[in-house]
C-alpha positions as CSV (number, residue, x, y, z in Angstrom):
1,G,99.1,122.7,100.3
2,E,98.3,120.5,97.3
3,L,100.0,117.4,98.6
4,R,98.2,117.7,101.9
5,R,94.8,118.2,100.4
6,C,95.5,115.3,98.0
7,H,96.5,113.1,100.8
8,T,93.4,114.0,102.9
9,L,91.1,113.4,99.9
10,R,92.8,110.1,99.2
11,G,92.3,109.1,102.8
12,E,88.6,109.9,102.7
13,M,88.2,107.9,99.5
14,H,90.0,104.9,101.1
15,H,87.7,105.2,104.2
16,F,84.6,105.1,101.9
17,I,85.9,102.1,100.0
18,A,86.9,100.3,103.2
19,N,83.4,100.9,104.7
20,L,81.7,99.7,101.6
21,Q,83.9,96.6,101.5
22,Y,83.1,96.0,105.2
23,Y,79.4,96.3,104.5
24,V,79.5,93.8,101.6
25,M,81.6,91.3,103.4
26,F,80.0,91.3,106.9
27,E,76.5,92.7,106.5
28,V,75.6,91.2,103.1
29,L,77.7,88.0,102.6
30,E,78.3,86.8,106.1
31,G,74.9,87.5,107.5
32,S,73.1,86.1,104.5
33,W,75.4,83.0,104.6
34,Q,74.4,82.3,108.3
35,V,70.7,82.5,107.4
36,F,71.3,80.2,104.4
37,T,73.2,77.6,106.4
38,R,70.3,77.5,109.0
39,E,67.8,77.1,106.2
40,M,70.0,74.4,104.6
41,D,70.1,72.5,107.9
42,D,66.3,72.8,108.3
43,A,65.5,71.7,104.6
44,K,63.6,68.5,104.5
45,D,64.0,67.9,100.8
46,L,65.7,69.1,97.6
47,D,62.9,71.6,96.8
48,A,63.3,73.3,100.2
49,L,67.1,73.4,99.7
50,I,66.6,75.0,96.2
51,A,64.1,77.5,97.7
52,A,66.6,78.4,100.5
53,H,69.3,78.9,97.9
54,D,67.1,81.2,95.8
55,R,66.3,83.3,98.9
56,Y,70.0,83.4,99.7
57,L,70.9,84.7,96.2
58,D,68.0,87.2,96.2
59,T,69.1,88.5,99.6
60,I,72.6,89.0,98.4
61,L,71.4,90.9,95.3
62,Q,69.1,93.2,97.4
63,K,71.5,93.9,100.3
64,G,74.5,94.1,97.9
65,L,72.7,97.0,96.1
66,L,72.5,95.0,92.9
67,G,68.7,94.5,92.7
68,P,66.4,96.3,90.3
69,K,65.4,98.8,93.0
70,S,69.0,99.9,93.5
71,Q,70.0,100.6,89.9
72,L,70.3,104.3,90.3
73,L,72.5,103.8,93.4
74,T,74.5,101.2,91.5
75,H,75.1,103.6,88.7
76,T,76.1,106.4,91.1
77,L,78.6,104.1,92.9
78,S,80.0,102.9,89.6
79,T,80.6,106.6,88.5
80,L,82.1,107.3,91.9
81,F,84.5,104.3,91.6
82,E,85.6,105.6,88.2
83,V,86.3,109.0,89.7
84,I,88.3,107.4,92.5
85,L,90.4,105.4,90.1
86,R,91.0,108.5,88.0
87,F,92.0,110.5,91.0
88,R,94.4,107.7,92.1
89,G,96.2,108.1,88.8
90,F,96.5,111.9,89.3
91,A,97.6,111.5,92.9
92,D,100.3,108.9,92.0
93,R,101.7,111.3,89.4
94,L,101.5,114.2,91.8
95,Y,103.5,112.3,94.5
96,E,106.0,111.3,91.8
97,A,106.4,114.9,90.7
98,A,106.9,116.0,94.3
99,R,109.5,113.3,94.8
100,D,111.3,114.2,91.7
101,A,111.3,117.9,92.7
102,T,112.6,117.0,96.1
103,M,115.4,115.0,94.6
104,R,116.3,117.9,92.2
105,R,116.5,120.3,95.2
106,Q,118.6,117.8,97.2
107,L,121.0,117.4,94.3
108,A,121.2,121.2,93.8
109,Q,122.0,121.6,97.5
110,L,124.7,119.0,97.3
111,R,126.2,120.8,94.3
112,V,126.2,124.1,96.3
113,E,127.9,122.4,99.3
114,Q,130.5,120.8,97.0
115,R,131.3,124.1,95.3
116,A,131.5,125.8,98.7
117,E,134.1,123.3,99.8
118,E,136.0,123.9,96.7
119,S,135.7,127.7,97.2
120,R,133.7,128.0,93.9
121,W,130.5,130.0,94.1
122,G,127.4,130.3,91.9
123,S,125.8,128.0,89.5
124,L,126.9,126.7,86.1
125,P,125.4,128.1,82.9
126,G,122.1,126.4,82.1
127,E,121.8,125.1,85.7
128,D,118.9,126.1,88.0
129,A,120.7,126.9,91.3
130,A,117.5,126.3,93.3
131,G,116.9,122.8,91.7
132,G,113.7,123.9,90.1
133,D,111.5,126.8,91.3
134,G,108.1,125.2,90.8
135,L,107.1,121.9,92.1
136,L,104.9,121.1,89.2
137,S,105.3,121.8,85.5
138,D,102.6,124.0,83.8
139,D,101.6,121.0,81.6
140,F,101.0,118.9,84.7
141,V,98.9,121.5,86.4
142,E,96.8,122.0,83.2
143,E,96.3,118.2,82.9
144,M,95.1,118.1,86.6
145,K,92.5,120.8,85.8
146,T,90.8,118.7,83.1
């Protein structure tokens, strides 16, 4: 349940970031660079070259969503990036907790099999025979809610 949803959401976040990266690299930078190199080749003097460079920088700022008209979107993206990074930390800890719980269960199963071979049954005092009933501790679940 939770691991699958976490994995799905993480995939969707990765897809969003990959598409944004593609947009910046190919639509903004590469396209703008091609226009700039044409204008550089056509420049007759230093003033024309400087003007072409200024247009190149302005184009990158506008298409890269860094211009004054895009400030609200830039702020929204920044907030979204912070949420994605925070989620990544939670997801990493969730995967680690799941891995630890799986290892505990595997060790408990090995102990059961070893005892069965020795004709000893049951668990030892203070030992959880199931290797841990819950996947996540209550503290971890509460932290995830905040």
